[in-house]
C-alpha positions in Angstrom: -10.8 -5.6 -37.6 -13.3 -4.3 -35.0 -12.5 -7.2 -32.6 -8.7 -6.6 -32.8 -9.2 -2.9 -32.1 -11.5 -3.7 -29.1 -8.9 -6.2 -27.7 -6.1 -3.6 -28.1 -8.2 -1.0 -26.3 -9.1 -3.4 -23.5 -5.5 -4.5 -23.1 -4.3 -0.9 -22.9 -7.0 0.0 -20.3 -5.9 -3.1 -18.2 -2.3 -2.1 -18.4 -3.0 1.5 -17.3 -5.2 0.2 -14.4 -2.5 -2.1 -13.2 0.3 0.4 -13.5 -1.7 2.8 -11.3 -1.8 0.2 -8.6 -5.1 1.4 -7.1 -7.0 -1.6 -8.4 -4.5 -4.0 -6.9 -4.6 -2.3 -3.5 -8.4 -2.0 -3.5 -8.8 -5.7 -4.1 -6.2 -6.6 -1.4 -3.7 -8.1 -3.7 -0.8 -5.9 -2.7 0.0 -4.4 0.8 -1.5 -1.1 1.8 -0.5 1.4 4.5 -2.6 4.2 5.8 -1.8 7.1 8.2 -3.4 6.8 11.6 -3.5 9.1 14.6 -0.6 8.6 17.1 -1.6 7.3 20.5 -1.8 9.7 23.4 1.7 10.5 24.6 3.4 9.3 21.5 5.3 11.4 18.9 5.9 11.0 15.2 3.8 9.9 12.3 2.1 6.5 12.5 1.2 4.1 9.7 -1.1 1.1 9.9 -0.1 -1.5 7.2 -2.1 -4.5 6.0 -0.6 -7.4 4.0 -1.6 -8.2 0.5 -2.5 -11.6 -0.9 0.5 -11.5 -3.3 3.0 -10.1 -0.8 3.4 -10.0 2.9 3.5 -7.1 5.3 5.5 -4.1 4.0 8.8 -3.2 5.6 9.1 0.6 6.3 12.6 0.4 7.9 14.1 1.9 4.7 12.1 5.0 5.4 13.5 5.2 8.9 10.4 3.9 10.5 10.2 1.6 13.6 7.7 -1.2 14.0 5.8 -0.7 17.2 3.6 -3.8 17.2 0.8 -5.8 15.5 -2.8 -6.2 16.1 -4.5 -9.1 14.2 -3.3 -8.6 10.6 -2.3 -4.9 11.0 1.3 -3.8 11.7 1.9 -0.3 13.2 4.9 1.8 12.4 6.2 5.0 13.9 8.0 7.3 11.5 10.0 10.5 12.0 8.4 12.1 9.0 5.3 11.5 6.9 5.5 8.5 4.6 5.0 9.3 0.9 1.8 7.9 -0.7 3.9 5.5 -2.8 3.1 1.8 -2.8 4.1 0.0 0.3 7.1 -2.0 0.6 
């Protein structure tokens, strides 16, 4: 009985952790975007996005953002307004 209860509690904790998404982003399994300072002379809000192991680079075009280039494994996006802190993609 104790083992079954322990397994149920561990499974519930795992589901809550995965639903939050923080653990997946921190381990690099899903893509992650962070706000960066715009270069001198540039306007808008800029995001630096890194790919995840389970998915590629996120596409921020649905949020009216424009890709402005890549550097190594980081893609930079210029957006007309701040991007919500929702999961990338």
